MISEKE-290312 format. One record per residue (C-alpha): residue number from 1; x, y, z. Coordinates in pm, 1 decimal. Layout:
REM MISEKE-290312
<i: NUM	east: X	north: Y	up: Z>
...
//
This chain:
REM MISEKE-290312
<i: 1	east: 0.0	north: 0.0	up: 0.0>
<i: 2	east: 282.7	north: 234.4	up: 88.9>
<i: 3	east: 450.8	north: 166.7	up: -247.4>
<i: 4	east: 139.1	north: 294.0	up: -431.7>
<i: 5	east: 71.5	north: 599.5	up: -212.5>
<i: 6	east: 424.1	north: 743.1	up: -231.9>
<i: 7	east: 435.3	north: 788.1	up: -614.3>
<i: 8	east: 73.4	north: 911.7	up: -623.6>
<i: 9	east: 143.1	north: 1171.7	up: -353.7>
<i: 10	east: 458.4	north: 1280.5	up: -536.9>
<i: 11	east: 267.8	north: 1333.4	up: -862.6>
<i: 12	east: -0.2	north: 1539.9	up: -687.7>
<i: 13	east: 259.1	north: 1759.0	up: -511.5>
<i: 14	east: 456.2	north: 1819.9	up: -831.3>
<i: 15	east: 141.4	north: 1905.0	up: -1027.1>
<i: 16	east: 28.9	north: 2153.9	up: -761.8>
<i: 17	east: 363.6	north: 2331.3	up: -734.5>
<i: 18	east: 450.9	north: 2351.4	up: -1105.5>
<i: 19	east: 420.8	north: 2694.4	up: -1263.7>
<i: 20	east: 163.6	north: 2749.0	up: -1534.8>
<i: 21	east: 366.0	north: 2967.1	up: -1772.6>
<i: 22	east: 143.4	north: 2898.4	up: -2073.6>
<i: 23	east: -173.4	north: 3024.3	up: -1906.7>
<i: 24	east: -172.4	north: 3406.7	up: -1915.0>
<i: 25	east: -410.0	north: 3458.2	up: -1623.7>
<i: 26	east: -239.0	north: 3218.0	up: -1385.9>
<i: 27	east: -91.3	north: 3386.2	up: -1076.3>
<i: 28	east: 219.9	north: 3171.2	up: -1091.1>
<i: 29	east: 311.4	north: 3266.3	up: -1446.4>
<i: 30	east: 624.8	north: 3469.5	up: -1492.5>
<i: 31	east: 573.2	north: 3785.8	up: -1696.0>
<i: 32	east: 829.9	north: 3838.3	up: -1967.3>
<i: 33	east: 932.1	north: 4196.0	up: -2046.9>
<i: 34	east: 834.0	north: 4181.2	up: -2415.7>
<i: 35	east: 482.2	north: 4053.6	up: -2344.6>
<i: 36	east: 204.5	north: 4290.4	up: -2442.7>
<i: 37	east: -162.1	north: 4257.1	up: -2373.7>
<i: 38	east: -304.6	north: 3925.4	up: -2481.9>
<i: 39	east: -545.1	north: 3955.5	up: -2772.2>
<i: 40	east: -794.6	north: 3679.6	up: -2818.0>
<i: 41	east: -942.4	north: 3654.4	up: -3164.2>
<i: 42	east: -1259.7	north: 3471.8	up: -3242.3>
<i: 43	east: -1385.5	north: 3357.5	up: -3575.3>
<i: 44	east: -1707.9	north: 3525.5	up: -3674.9>
<i: 45	east: -1987.3	north: 3280.1	up: -3720.6>
<i: 46	east: -2169.9	north: 3291.3	up: -4046.4>
<i: 47	east: -2509.3	north: 3448.1	up: -3995.4>
<i: 48	east: -2607.7	north: 3339.2	up: -4342.2>
<i: 49	east: -2934.0	north: 3149.1	up: -4342.6>
<i: 50	east: -2930.8	north: 2808.6	up: -4508.8>
<i: 51	east: -3059.7	north: 2802.5	up: -4863.7>
<i: 52	east: -3375.3	north: 2624.7	up: -4977.2>
<i: 53	east: -3196.7	north: 2314.4	up: -5108.9>
<i: 54	east: -3016.9	north: 2258.6	up: -4779.1>
<i: 55	east: -3340.2	north: 2296.2	up: -4583.5>
<i: 56	east: -3527.4	north: 2061.0	up: -4814.2>
<i: 57	east: -3249.2	north: 1801.3	up: -4800.2>
<i: 58	east: -3244.4	north: 1812.8	up: -4420.9>
<i: 59	east: -3623.6	north: 1790.7	up: -4393.6>
<i: 60	east: -3676.6	north: 1516.9	up: -4651.1>
<i: 61	east: -3465.6	north: 1253.7	up: -4481.2>
<i: 62	east: -3516.1	north: 877.1	up: -4500.3>
<i: 63	east: -3744.3	north: 853.1	up: -4198.3>
<i: 64	east: -3974.0	north: 1125.5	up: -4330.4>
<i: 65	east: -3997.0	north: 967.0	up: -4674.9>
<i: 66	east: -4047.0	north: 618.0	up: -4531.2>
<i: 67	east: -4327.6	north: 729.3	up: -4299.5>
<i: 68	east: -4488.4	north: 930.8	up: -4580.4>
<i: 69	east: -4496.5	north: 625.4	up: -4808.6>
<i: 70	east: -4640.3	north: 406.8	up: -4529.7>
<i: 71	east: -4903.7	north: 667.7	up: -4442.6>
<i: 72	east: -5009.9	north: 724.5	up: -4802.6>
<i: 73	east: -5013.1	north: 353.3	up: -4881.0>
<i: 74	east: -5226.5	north: 271.0	up: -4580.7>
<i: 75	east: -5474.0	north: 549.6	up: -4667.0>
<i: 76	east: -5516.8	north: 416.1	up: -5019.7>
<i: 77	east: -5543.6	north: 58.2	up: -4891.2>
<i: 78	east: -5826.1	north: 173.6	up: -4663.8>
<i: 79	east: -5996.5	north: 336.3	up: -4960.2>
<i: 80	east: -5958.5	north: 27.1	up: -5175.8>
<i: 81	east: -6112.3	north: -196.7	up: -4910.5>
<i: 82	east: -6384.4	north: 60.0	up: -4835.5>
<i: 83	east: -6500.6	north: 22.4	up: -5193.3>
<i: 84	east: -6581.7	north: -344.8	up: -5118.2>
<i: 85	east: -6895.1	north: -212.8	up: -4944.5>
<i: 86	east: -7004.2	north: -35.4	up: -5262.1>
<i: 87	east: -6939.5	north: -347.5	up: -5471.6>
<i: 88	east: -7142.6	north: -559.3	up: -5228.0>
<i: 89	east: -7426.6	north: -304.2	up: -5234.8>
<i: 90	east: -7431.4	north: -290.0	up: -5615.9>
<i: 91	east: -7427.8	north: -671.1	up: -5633.3>
<i: 92	east: -7719.3	north: -688.3	up: -5388.3>
<i: 93	east: -7537.8	north: -912.4	up: -5142.3>
<i: 94	east: -7701.4	north: -969.8	up: -4805.8>
<i: 95	east: -7522.6	north: -1069.1	up: -4484.1>
<i: 96	east: -7199.7	north: -885.2	up: -4566.0>
<i: 97	east: -7121.5	north: -519.2	up: -4531.3>
<i: 98	east: -7289.5	north: -324.9	up: -4807.6>
<i: 99	east: -7271.6	north: 21.6	up: -4656.1>
<i: 100	east: -6997.1	north: 228.5	up: -4496.0>
<i: 101	east: -7061.0	north: 239.4	up: -4122.1>
<i: 102	east: -6748.0	north: 357.5	up: -3947.1>
<i: 103	east: -6656.6	north: 663.8	up: -4158.8>
<i: 104	east: -6985.5	north: 745.3	up: -4326.8>
<i: 105	east: -6927.5	north: 1114.9	up: -4255.7>
<i: 106	east: -6621.2	north: 1102.0	up: -4483.3>
<i: 107	east: -6716.6	north: 855.6	up: -4753.0>
<i: 108	east: -7095.1	north: 850.1	up: -4742.2>
<i: 109	east: -7298.9	north: 535.7	up: -4679.6>
<i: 110	east: -7242.4	north: 412.2	up: -5036.9>
<i: 111	east: -6913.3	north: 571.5	up: -5141.9>
<i: 112	east: -6831.8	north: 641.1	up: -5503.3>
<i: 113	east: -6485.5	north: 572.6	up: -5638.1>
<i: 114	east: -6407.7	north: 941.9	up: -5688.5>
<i: 115	east: -6518.3	north: 1043.1	up: -5340.7>
<i: 116	east: -6332.9	north: 755.1	up: -5175.1>
<i: 117	east: -6004.1	north: 831.0	up: -5348.7>
<i: 118	east: -6055.7	north: 1205.0	up: -5296.9>
<i: 119	east: -6082.1	north: 1144.4	up: -4921.3>
<i: 120	east: -5766.7	north: 929.1	up: -4928.9>
<i: 121	east: -5579.7	north: 1199.1	up: -5119.1>
<i: 122	east: -5691.8	north: 1470.1	up: -4877.2>
<i: 123	east: -5593.7	north: 1259.7	up: -4575.1>
<i: 124	east: -5253.4	north: 1178.5	up: -4722.9>
<i: 125	east: -5170.4	north: 1530.9	up: -4838.4>
<i: 126	east: -5289.5	north: 1677.3	up: -4508.2>
<i: 127	east: -5082.8	north: 1443.5	up: -4293.2>
<i: 128	east: -4769.5	north: 1480.5	up: -4508.0>
<i: 129	east: -4803.1	north: 1861.0	up: -4512.2>
<i: 130	east: -4853.7	north: 1881.8	up: -4135.7>
<i: 131	east: -4562.5	north: 1648.3	up: -4073.3>
<i: 132	east: -4338.6	north: 1842.1	up: -4313.6>
<i: 133	east: -4424.2	north: 2169.0	up: -4139.4>
<i: 134	east: -4346.8	north: 2025.2	up: -3795.3>
<i: 135	east: -4026.5	north: 1857.9	up: -3917.8>
<i: 136	east: -3903.3	north: 2176.4	up: -4083.9>
<i: 137	east: -3960.7	north: 2373.5	up: -3764.3>
<i: 138	east: -3770.0	north: 2112.7	up: -3559.0>
<i: 139	east: -4061.3	north: 1979.2	up: -3357.0>
<i: 140	east: -3994.3	north: 1644.7	up: -3196.2>
<i: 141	east: -4355.5	north: 1544.3	up: -3270.0>
<i: 142	east: -4321.5	north: 1575.6	up: -3647.9>
<i: 143	east: -4407.4	north: 1211.6	up: -3709.9>
<i: 144	east: -4742.3	north: 1215.6	up: -3523.9>
<i: 145	east: -4960.7	north: 1318.7	up: -3822.9>
<i: 146	east: -4811.5	north: 1042.2	up: -4037.4>
<i: 147	east: -4839.6	north: 782.3	up: -3762.0>
<i: 148	east: -5199.1	north: 878.8	up: -3680.5>
<i: 149	east: -5302.1	north: 856.6	up: -4046.2>
<i: 150	east: -5128.8	north: 519.7	up: -4077.7>
<i: 151	east: -5286.1	north: 375.3	up: -3762.3>
<i: 152	east: -5641.9	north: 486.4	up: -3844.4>
<i: 153	east: -5611.6	north: 375.8	up: -4206.4>
<i: 154	east: -5465.9	north: 35.5	up: -4121.1>
<i: 155	east: -5740.6	north: -16.8	up: -3863.4>
<i: 156	east: -6000.9	north: 63.3	up: -4128.4>
<i: 157	east: -5828.6	north: -163.7	up: -4379.0>
<i: 158	east: -5826.0	north: -458.3	up: -4138.1>
<i: 159	east: -6189.2	north: -400.9	up: -4041.2>
<i: 160	east: -6295.5	north: -386.0	up: -4406.8>
<i: 161	east: -6101.7	north: -702.0	up: -4489.1>
<i: 162	east: -6264.9	north: -893.0	up: -4205.1>
<i: 163	east: -6621.2	north: -767.8	up: -4248.9>
<i: 164	east: -6658.3	north: -703.8	up: -4622.1>
<i: 165	east: -6467.3	north: -981.5	up: -4790.1>
//
């Protein structure tokens, strides 16, 4: 134990008593006669705002594009399976879903192809635009619109597949 403490104590004593000549504000530094006032220069930071391409490249990263594709795909899958109700209604099938029940306020009870795909387009564009805005303004919740659209659309897709097929 004594063989370890002696060198450690020696190092601490030498470090405490050594003069700090390289540090200009140290009290133990020796002033040389030719030393003038110390001038510290700093590099000016560029206050130039990033251009549009840089901002777009930073915003449209892989995660954003991946979530956008998943969100849009799930919205159109929901629309495609929602149209099963219209096909069943036109065919006169009984005992299967032949009317939109869950989102009748969006699609109508017997949705047309144009209205169904118009709703999917509006949902997809709205969620991507909201997510882009939040991502560009550095919000940590930028993915919520895309995730919400994906979750609700995938739930509707699975319900339509189970009930209308």
